[in-house]
N, C-alpha and C positions, 0 to 999 in steps of 0.2 A: 670682660675684655672691652677695652676702649674701641670705639669705631675709628677708622682712619682719619676722619675729619677732626677728631679730638686729639690726635697725636701732636705733641708740641712742635716737632720739626715741620709738619705739614702746616700748622697754624703760622709758624714763623715765615715760611716761604710764601704763603698766601698773603700775609700782611705785607711783606716786602714787595710783592708783585703789585699790591694796591697802593702802597705809600711812595715807593721810589719814583714811578712815573709822575706823580703829582708834585714831587719836589722841584721839577724843572718847569712847572707851570707858573706863570706870573700871578701875582696876588690879585684878588678881585679889586676892581676899581670902585664899585658901588659898595655901600656899607650894609646891604641887605643880608640878613642871615636866613639860610634856607630853613624851612619848617622841619621839625623832627621826623615827620612822616617820610620826607624825602630821604633823610639819612637812613631810615629803616629800610626803605626800598633799595637804596644803593647797597647797603650791607647784605641784604637778602640776595640780590643779584650777584654780588661779588662772591658770596659763598657758593651759589649755584654754579657759576661759570669758572671759578678758580679750582674747585675740587677736581674735576676731570683733568685739568692741566697738571696740577700737582701730582695727582695719582699716576698720570702717564710718566712723569719724571721718576717717580718711585719705581715703577715697573722697569723702565729703561735702565735705571741705575742697578737694579737687582739683576737684570739680564746681562748687561754689558760692562759694568764697572766693578761690581762686587764679585770677585772671583770665587769667594767662599760660599756664595748663594747657590741654592739648589737650582734656581732658574738659569744661572749662567752655565751650569754643567750641561743643561739641555741644549743651549744655543751655541756655546763656544766649544771648540775642540779641546 
């Protein structure tokens, strides 16, 4: 069984959460490229901090939006 972090929908939401805010950022004015280690640190932190956020959305959806879910039967009348 795949872990939740490997689920395609979770990966897509996490990617959108990381990419879309950056789309509004202005381009760098200096031509320096960050080192690969900085990219690895950013990716690791994004995975660590995005997972709980996305998992929370999954739980909220199961409880309050998806009426066929067993979780919603426990919460909603």
